[in-house]
N, C-alpha and C positions, 0 to 999 in steps of 0.2 A: 110235957103237956102239948107243945105246939106239936100239928099234924097236918103233916097238904098228904092227899090221896087224889091219883088224879084217876080219870075215867073216861070214857069215849073212843079211845082209838080202836081201830082195826085194820082189815084188809078192803083197800078201795081201788076201782078204776083211773086211770089218769083219765082228768076232767068231774071228775066226783067231787065230793062234800064228804067231811065227816066237822061235829063238833064235840072240843072234847071239854071238859070237866074238871075244877080242884077244887075240891068239899077239904074245905080249912073247920079246920076244931083248934078249942083253945086259945083261940083269942076272933080281932074281928076286924077282916079283912078290911073294912072302909079305913084304917088304923097306917095301913100298913102300906110304902111301894109294894107291887104287886107284877109278875114278869112270869112271860113263859119263852122255855129256852130249849135249844132240840141239841143232839146229838146224832150222827151217822156214823157208823161202822168206820174208825181210824183215821178220823175227825174229829176239831176242840169243839169245847159246845158253844154254840152259837145263839145269842139273842136273837130270840123271835118277835115279840113286842111285850111290852110294860104301861102300867099308868105310874108315875111319878107325880109328885103339888103340883109340876106346871104344865103337868098333858100326858096323853097319849102318842108313844111312838112306836115304829116298827123300821125294821131292818127292809132295805129298800127291797130284794127280791121275792117278799111276800104283800109290801104294799098294793090295795087293789083287791088283793084276794082273800084275805083275814082280817077277821076282827077279833077286836082282844072286847072285853067284857065285865062287869062284875054287880053280883046279884047279890046286893044287901038282904034283901029277907031272906036268901036262903045260906048267904054268909058260902058263898062259891066264884070261883073263877073261872071265867071261859073262854074257849077260841074257837071260834067258826071258822071252820076253812074251806073252800069253798075251791073251784078249779085248780084242784090238787095235780102234782108235776111228782114226775118217778124222783127227783133230786129233793124233794118232800120226803123223802123217807126217815126216820128216826124215830130214835125216845123222844119221848117229847115230856118236859119239865115244868111244873110251875115251880117257882119260887119265893119269898117273899124276904121282905126287912124292915122293920119298927122304925118310924120316924122321918122327918121328911127328906126329901131327893129334889135337889132342882136339875131341870133340863131331862136328857134322854139319860135310860134305864137299862141299856143294853149288856152292858157288862156283868158275866158273871160274879165278880167277885165282891159284888159292892152287894150281892142277898147271902142273908141267915140261914135261912131255911131254905127246905129244899123238899121235894115230894119223890119219892120213889120211884116218878117214868110211865109213861104209856107207848105202845109200842105203834104209831102208824107208818102202815105199807102200802108205798102207791105202785101198782103195780097191772099189768093186763094180763 
């Protein structure tokens, strides 16, 4: 019954912006550790940003450009991406884990449920 559906991906020029959304059903996001991950062709899945019981975290290469947020009224997880670079090209996934977690939350093996992903392509 737990379901996560990403949307908002697409093609954007370098320096542009996209806003990704993850619609959750079957549970309330506020009760979970939540995160955004991405995977480029030939590379391992990489933690981008997350919200744990102790705060919000970002991988260094997106700090200052990406912003994670949770909309409790709509039960959605969002990722605002600005100043996009070609190396940001990847499939982006949202993920959740029920319960508390302390400290950074950017390891993929922490999460139990995943969306199917949305493609982000940054190219001129």
